[in-house]
Structures are given as C-alpha cells and as structure tokens.
C-alpha positions in Angstrom: 92.0 109.2 141.9 93.4 111.8 139.5 91.4 111.8 136.3 93.0 110.3 133.1 92.5 110.1 129.3 92.2 106.9 127.8 92.3 106.8 123.9 91.9 103.9 121.3 94.9 102.4 119.7 93.8 104.1 116.5 93.4 107.3 117.8 96.9 106.9 119.7 98.6 106.2 116.3 97.0 109.1 114.5 98.2 111.5 117.4 101.6 109.9 118.1 103.2 113.2 117.1 100.9 115.4 119.4 100.6 113.4 122.5 102.8 110.8 124.3 100.9 107.5 125.5 101.5 104.6 127.5 99.8 101.2 127.1 96.6 100.6 129.5 95.8 97.0 128.7 92.9 96.0 127.0 89.5 97.1 127.7 85.7 96.3 126.6 84.4 99.2 124.4 81.0 99.6 123.1 80.3 98.3 119.5 83.2 95.6 119.7 82.7 91.9 120.6 86.0 91.7 122.0 88.5 93.5 124.0 90.5 96.2 122.3 94.0 97.6 123.2 93.8 101.1 125.0 96.3 103.7 125.4 96.7 106.3 128.7 97.9 110.0 127.6 100.6 110.9 129.5 101.7 114.3 128.1 102.1 116.4 125.1 104.7 115.2 122.5 107.3 117.3 121.4 108.0 117.5 117.1 110.5 114.7 115.9 112.7 117.3 115.0 113.1 118.7 118.4 113.5 115.7 120.2 116.3 114.1 118.1 120.0 114.3 119.5 122.2 117.1 117.9 124.0 115.8 114.7 127.6 115.3 115.0 130.1 116.4 112.6 129.0 117.0 108.9 130.2 120.7 109.5 131.0 121.3 105.8 127.4 120.1 104.4 125.7 121.9 106.9 127.4 125.3 106.4 126.8 124.6 102.3 123.1 124.2 103.0 123.0 127.0 105.5 124.4 129.1 102.5 121.7 127.8 100.1 119.2 129.1 103.0 120.8 132.5 103.1 120.4 132.9 99.4 117.1 131.7 99.1 116.2 134.2 102.1 117.8 137.3 100.2 117.3 136.6 96.7 114.4 134.1 96.4 115.9 131.5 94.6 116.9 128.0 95.4 119.2 124.9 95.0 119.2 121.5 94.3 121.6 119.1 96.2 122.3 115.4 96.2 123.2 113.4 99.2 125.6 110.6 98.2 126.9 107.7 100.1 127.0 104.0 101.1 124.0 102.6 102.9 124.2 103.7 106.8 126.7 106.6 106.3 124.2 109.2 107.5 122.3 110.6 105.0 118.8 110.4 106.5 120.4 112.2 109.6 122.1 114.8 107.5 118.4 115.6 105.7 117.0 115.7 109.3 119.4 118.3 110.2 118.6 120.4 107.0 115.1 120.1 107.8 115.7 121.6 111.2 117.6 124.3 109.9 115.2 125.0 107.1 112.4 124.7 109.6 114.0 127.4 111.9 114.3 129.9 109.0 110.7 129.7 108.4 110.9 127.5 105.5 108.1 124.9 104.7 109.2 121.2 104.6 107.9 118.3 102.5 109.5 115.1 102.3 109.0 111.7 101.0 110.8 108.2 100.9 111.2 106.1 98.1 110.8 102.3 99.0 112.3 99.2 97.3 109.4 96.9 98.5 105.9 97.1 99.9 103.4 98.5 97.7 102.1 100.1 94.5 103.0 103.3 93.1 100.2 104.8 94.4 101.4 104.8 97.8 104.9 106.4 96.8 107.3 109.0 97.4 105.3 111.3 94.4 101.9 110.5 95.7 102.7 111.4 99.3 104.3 114.8 98.0 101.5 115.7 95.9 98.8 114.9 98.8 100.7 117.0 101.5 100.8 120.0 99.0 97.4 119.7 97.8 96.3 119.5 101.5 98.2 122.4 102.4 96.9 124.7 99.3 93.2 123.9 99.9 90.5 124.3 102.7 88.7 121.2 104.2 85.3 120.9 102.8 84.9 121.3 99.1 86.6 119.1 96.5 90.4 120.1 96.7 91.1 119.7 93.1 88.0 121.7 92.3 89.4 124.4 94.5 93.1 124.3 92.8 91.1 124.9 89.3 88.8 127.7 90.4 92.2 129.5 91.8 93.9 128.9 88.5 96.5 126.6 90.0 95.9 123.9 87.5 93.9 124.2 84.2 90.8 121.8 83.6 93.2 119.9 81.4 95.3 118.9 84.1 92.7 117.4 86.4 93.0 114.0 85.3 96.8 114.0 85.7 96.5 115.6 89.1 94.2 112.7 89.8 96.6 110.0 89.3 99.3 112.0 91.1 96.9 111.9 93.9 96.9 108.2 93.6 93.1 108.2 92.8 91.2 106.5 90.1 90.3 108.6 87.1 86.7 109.3 86.3 85.2 107.8 82.8 85.5 111.4 81.4 89.1 111.6 82.5 89.8 108.2 81.1 88.6 108.9 77.7 90.8 112.3 77.7 93.7 110.2 78.9 93.2 107.3 76.6 94.5 109.8 73.3 98.0 110.2 75.0 100.9 108.3 74.6 103.1 107.0 77.7 105.4 109.9 76.9 103.0 112.3 77.0 101.2 111.2 80.2 104.6 111.5 82.1 105.1 114.9 80.5 101.7 116.1 81.5 102.1 114.5 85.2 105.6 116.6 85.6 103.8 120.0 84.5 100.7 119.4 86.8 103.3 119.0 89.7 105.2 121.7 88.6 102.1 123.8 88.9 101.5 122.8 92.4 105.3 123.5 93.3 104.9 127.0 91.8 101.7 127.7 93.7 103.1 126.7 96.8 106.4 128.9 96.3 104.1 132.0 95.8 103.0 131.8 99.3 106.2 130.2 101.4 109.7 129.2 100.4 109.8 125.4 100.0 112.2 122.7 100.9 111.5 119.1 99.2 113.5 116.4 100.3 113.3 112.8 98.9 115.2 110.0 100.2 116.5 106.8 98.3 116.1 107.8 94.5 118.2 105.1 93.5 114.8 102.8 94.1 112.9 105.5 92.1 110.8 104.6 88.9 111.1 106.8 85.8 108.0 108.8 86.5 109.6 109.8 90.1 112.9 110.7 88.5 111.1 112.8 85.9 109.7 114.8 88.7 112.9 115.1 90.7 114.7 116.0 87.3 112.3 119.0 87.0 112.5 120.0 90.5 116.4 120.2 89.9 116.0 122.2 86.9 113.3 124.9 88.2 114.9 125.1 91.7 117.3 127.8 90.8 114.3 130.1 89.6 112.1 129.6 92.5 112.3 129.8 96.4 112.7 126.2 96.3 115.5 124.0 97.8 115.4 120.4 96.5 117.7 117.5 98.4 117.5 114.0 97.2 119.7 111.5 98.6 121.2 108.1 97.0 123.3 105.5 97.3 126.8 105.7 95.3 126.3 102.6 93.2 122.4 103.5 92.2 122.9 107.2 91.3 120.1 107.6 88.7 121.5 110.5 87.0 124.9 109.3 86.3 124.5 108.9 82.8 122.2 112.0 82.2 124.4 115.1 82.5 121.6 117.6 81.3 120.1 116.6 84.7 123.4 115.9 86.8 124.3 119.5 86.2 121.9 121.0 88.1 122.8 119.3 91.3 125.4 120.1 93.9 126.7 116.6 94.9 127.8 116.2 98.7 129.6 112.8 99.1 128.7 111.7 102.7 131.8 110.1 104.0 132.8 108.3 107.3 132.6 110.2 110.6 135.9 111.7 111.7 137.5 110.3 115.2 136.4 113.2 116.9 132.9 113.2 115.6 132.6 109.5 116.3 133.8 110.4 120.0 131.1 113.0 120.4 128.4 110.3 118.8 129.4 107.9 121.4 129.3 110.4 124.4 125.5 109.6 124.3 125.9 106.6 125.9 127.3 107.6 129.5 126.8 104.2 130.9 129.7 102.8 129.1 133.2 102.9 130.1 136.1 104.6 128.1 137.4 101.3 127.1 134.0 100.0 125.7 133.6 103.4 123.8 136.9 103.1 122.4 136.6 99.7 121.1 133.2 100.4 119.5 134.9 103.4 117.6 137.7 101.4 116.5 135.2 98.7 115.3 132.8 101.0 113.3 135.6 102.6 111.4 133.6 106.1 111.0 130.4 104.2 110.0 127.7 105.9 111.9 125.1 103.4 111.8 127.3 100.7 112.7 128.8 102.7 115.5 125.3 103.5 117.2 124.1 99.8 116.9 127.6 98.9 118.7 127.0 101.2 121.4 123.4 100.4 121.8 124.2 96.8 121.9 127.0 97.3 124.6 124.7 99.6 126.3 121.6 97.3 126.3 123.4 93.9 126.8 126.5 95.0 129.1 128.7 92.8 127.1 132.3 93.4 126.2 132.4 91.4 123.2 131.9 93.3 120.0 130.1 91.8 116.8 132.2 92.1 113.5 129.2 93.0 111.3 126.3 95.1 111.2 124.1 92.1 110.8 125.8 90.2 113.8 125.2 93.5 116.2 121.6 93.6 115.0 121.2 89.9 116.2 122.6 90.4 119.2 120.5 93.2 119.9 117.3 91.1 118.9 118.4 88.4 121.2 118.2 90.8 124.3 114.8 91.5 123.2 112.0 89.8 125.0 110.5 87.1 123.1 107.3 88.7 122.1 109.1 91.9 120.6 112.1 89.7 119.1 109.3 87.8 117.3 107.4 90.8 116.1 110.5 92.5 114.8 111.2 89.5 112.7 107.9 89.7 111.4 107.8 93.3 110.7 110.8 92.7 108.4 108.5 90.7 106.0 106.3 93.8 105.5 109.2 96.0 104.2 111.0 99.1 105.6 107.8 100.9 106.2 104.2 99.1 107.5 101.4 99.6 109.2 100.9 98.3 113.0 97.7 96.7 112.0 99.3 94.5 109.5 102.0 93.5 111.9 99.2 92.4 114.3 97.3 90.4 111.7 100.7 88.5 110.9 101.4 88.0 114.6 97.9 87.0 115.4 98.0 89.6 118.4 95.7 92.3 118.2 97.2 94.0 121.4 100.8 94.3 120.2 102.1 98.1 120.5 105.6 97.8 119.4 106.5 100.4 122.2 109.7 98.2 123.2 111.1 98.3 119.4 110.4 102.2 119.5 112.1 102.8 122.9 115.2 100.7 121.6 115.5 102.7 118.2 114.9 99.5 116.2 111.8 101.1 114.8 110.7 104.9 114.5 107.3 106.7 114.0 106.3 107.8 110.6 102.9 109.4 111.0 100.4 106.7 111.5 103.0 104.0 110.3 106.0 102.6 111.5 109.3 102.5 109.8 112.9 100.4 110.5 115.4 102.6 111.9 117.4 102.0 108.6 116.9 99.8 105.5 119.9 97.8 106.7 118.7 96.8 110.1 115.4 95.5 108.1 117.7 93.4 106.1 119.6 92.2 109.1 116.5 91.2 110.8 115.0 89.6 107.8 118.0 87.2 107.2 117.6 85.8 110.7 114.3 84.2 109.3 114.6 80.7 108.4 113.1 80.2 104.5 110.2 78.1 105.7 109.3 80.8 108.0 109.9 83.5 105.7 107.5 81.7 103.1 104.8 81.1 105.5 104.8 84.9 106.6 104.7 86.2 103.2 101.8 83.9 102.7 100.1 85.4 105.6 101.2 88.8 104.5 99.5 88.3 100.9 96.3 87.7 102.7 96.3 90.8 104.5 97.1 92.9 101.2 94.2 91.0 99.3 91.8 93.6 98.4 93.9 96.5 100.1 97.0 96.7 97.7 97.3 94.3 94.6 101.0 95.1 94.0 102.0 94.2 97.9 99.7 91.2 97.4 101.8 89.9 94.5 105.0 90.7 95.8 104.2 88.7 98.9 102.9 85.7 96.8 106.2 85.8 94.8 108.5 85.7 98.1 106.1 82.9 99.2 106.8 80.8 96.3 103.2 80.6 95.6 101.7 79.6 92.2 99.1 82.4 92.3 102.0 85.1 91.9 101.8 85.8 88.0 98.0 86.0 88.1 98.2 88.5 91.0 101.0 90.4 89.1 98.6 90.6 86.3 95.9 91.8 88.2 98.0 94.4 89.6 99.2 95.4 86.2 95.7 95.7 85.1 95.0 98.0 87.6 98.0 100.1 87.3 96.9 100.3 83.5 93.7 101.3 84.3 95.0 104.2 86.2 97.3 105.1 83.5 100.5 104.2 85.3 102.0 102.7 82.5 105.5 102.1 83.5 104.1 100.8 86.7 102.0 98.3 84.8 104.8 97.3 82.3 107.0 96.4 85.4 104.6 94.3 86.9 103.8 92.5 83.5 107.5 91.6 83.4 107.5 90.2 86.8 104.5 88.1 85.9 106.5 86.7 82.9 109.9 86.5 84.8 107.8 84.0 87.2 106.5 82.1 84.5 109.7 81.6 82.6 111.5 80.6 85.7 109.1 78.1 86.1 109.3 76.8 82.8 113.1 76.6 82.9 112.7 74.3 86.1 110.4 71.7 84.0 112.9 71.7 81.5 
C-alpha cells in the first residue's frame, strides 16, 4: 500500500491554500477522548488567483486599472478607485481581476472585507490590514511593534494607537497616555499610525490595498480610507474600494470623493453573458439562452441560474435570486442543506468550528458546499459566495428556528467575542441582550474604540426602549 499523509482538521484548514485534501473519516488520536476528523493530503493547491475562471467582459474597467499599474511602474505614484454597483453585479470578481493584474506586475496586494454583521471591530477590515502589514514588515521572534519602533517606522508615541489598530488591549501605561485624548484625537492618531505603516511598506514594494463593501464601514475605517485615497497620488500605492450605489459613504464629502475615480459596474453585455455561460458545457443552447434572458445581465443571478440548471437538470427557471438559491439548496444532501442554513446564522464570514458547534456535528467538513460554490475559503475561515446568497439562505429559516440558532450562536461566542455574543442574543429575542451590549461597549471603551462603544450603547438603549414601548 502506498504511503499517505493524514492531517488533522485544524491543520487542513490552516493549509487549505497550500495543499488539497479529501475527507479521511474519523480517527483516534492521542490526547483526545473522542474520534477526531481527519483529512488525506491529495496534492499541492494552486493559489486562489490562478484557479479562478477568467473574468468575462469589464474591458473598460480593466484597461483603466492596467493604466494605473503602468503609471505606478513608470512614475511611482498611484491612484484611488471606487467600484460602485448594485449587489451581485460583479464588483468582487472585478476586484479579484485587478489583484491578478497587480500580482503579475509584482505589486504586493493587501485586501480586507467590511462585514455588516458578525463580530467586533477588532476583527474588522482595518485590523486585518494592519496585522498583515505589520507581519510583512517585521521578522518573527521579537515583538513586532518594538521592531517597528527600533527601525523608526513608528514613533514611541504611536505604539498605543498601533496596539489598538492590531485589535490588542493597551497596557496600563498606554491607557494613561490614551486617556488624555479626545475621540477625534484618537481617530487622527490612529490614521497617522496606519499611514506610517503604508509609507514604510511602499518604500520596499509597490502596494495595492483593496477594501470591499465600505458601505458598511464605520467612521474610523472611513477615516483611514479617506487618508489612503488622499495620499495614493504621491506613493507607489493603488487603493480600490467597493460600495453599493445606495450606500456610497463619500457622496456628501466632496473633499474625499474628488480623490477617487469612480467606476460604475453595470450589467453584463449579452456577449459577455454568453461567454460566462460557456463554462457550463453540459447545458444545451436553449437552456443557456433562457438563463441569460432571465438574468438580464446580472452576473450573480446568471451564475446561480446556470449552476442550478447544471446541478438539477430542470428546465424550469426560478424568477428571483432567492428562489434559485432555494432550488439549489433543495438539491443538496440533507446534511449539507441544514449546514448551509445554520451557517447563514453566523454571518457572511464564519469559523468552521462555530458551524460545527451549532450543528452539534464535530466532523462536518463543508466540502460539498465548497464544491458547489455556495461557500468559498477565506484563509482559515469560510465565506458565503455572496452576501445575497447568505441572505437568501437565511430567509428560508422559520422564525422559531432562527431564534433557537441565534441563541446557540450566542453560547458559542460567549467569552470569545462580546459583540457577536450580544448581536446573537438580540436576534434570538433574549432579554439578556441589553446587558450583553453594555458589556461589549465597556470592552470597546476600555480599548479606546469610542465610536464602536457608543454604537453598542445605542443598541442596548434601543432594545430597552422597544421593550418599554411594548409594555405601554
């Protein structure tokens, strides 16, 4: 028998972008009093960028970005671009295409996603970007922040602010320093510290920073986005953000908006839709034509229609994205269908261990959902293929089921993430939600995340007021 490599579930998740695996059942492992999930290594994984299907259409947008890359290479100054469009119109795929182009040109790419639900700010886009840049700028072993101070990347007076940007708790000495500052002074200092990191990064390599879904961003994140847009023209830096049309945050801030080149991402042209449909060779011409006509240039809807037709073989076409997602769910094995519904409770991005806890299934691997393109990997986490897919799945749950699952999710996050704990208690209709928001707000305030703390306090008060109104 040929030798094989068996790895644990945790190792498989951490190395998803390095090796490919297949489930190997459950095995007994030393140190565990129960069987644990195991994976068999089958080969080396290609990068996410190289395994994506080629983008269709969007030639004008891609040409503009290619021009920005050429300018960066020849003149060492960059640009700020805002992709604006309705949900599911293809902003994320276009961002991925930009990253592919930048990567091919030797530009370092840093990306982050702003979420509307599912945890505290210390797990957000700014923390992800800060952590990634600090890791790249330092060596392992010694304290990373101390290395940055020693090199002059940041000043000693910026250490406390960088600590907060990293999502860490300030020391007592740092707290004393921070206590003298107003909320605006905190924000300005954090922006300045982040800028120091970006400038240091750009001294060694050109940089692309992508931030998705800024329509959900808080004031602190938007302040950093504004700074990046303003300084991109003077650095080897390209900044790209994406937003829904109705939530564009700089619409009433012309002093910021003027730094962005806004690209409105529109519907696919008929020829481009046909090229997208060519990825499903098992469908006949009439099926493809019907899907294209029904989708009316909306790429997410078209992709889901094509996948549904390919997976189910049905000729009837659902009329909405929600109904096509429902049809695809119905075609899943019952275990995977339930897992997808339960995952929607956790938000657009979630940890597999959290999903297993809610399912009470320690061996669930989500491989079928990944194979069907309903979920995709994001480092060690899982991400719904699109926020609209997650919303469609969530709407399939009955209210009582939803409440029970949110209650169980709150149990999972207790002691792990106070904000997520409070959010799930609220969505479960639990009376403990206001107190949970208060505790989360106190934690945010202790970390000098004042805007976040204020928002949490307002949510606690809103629940209490709704309760009072219900009694009157």
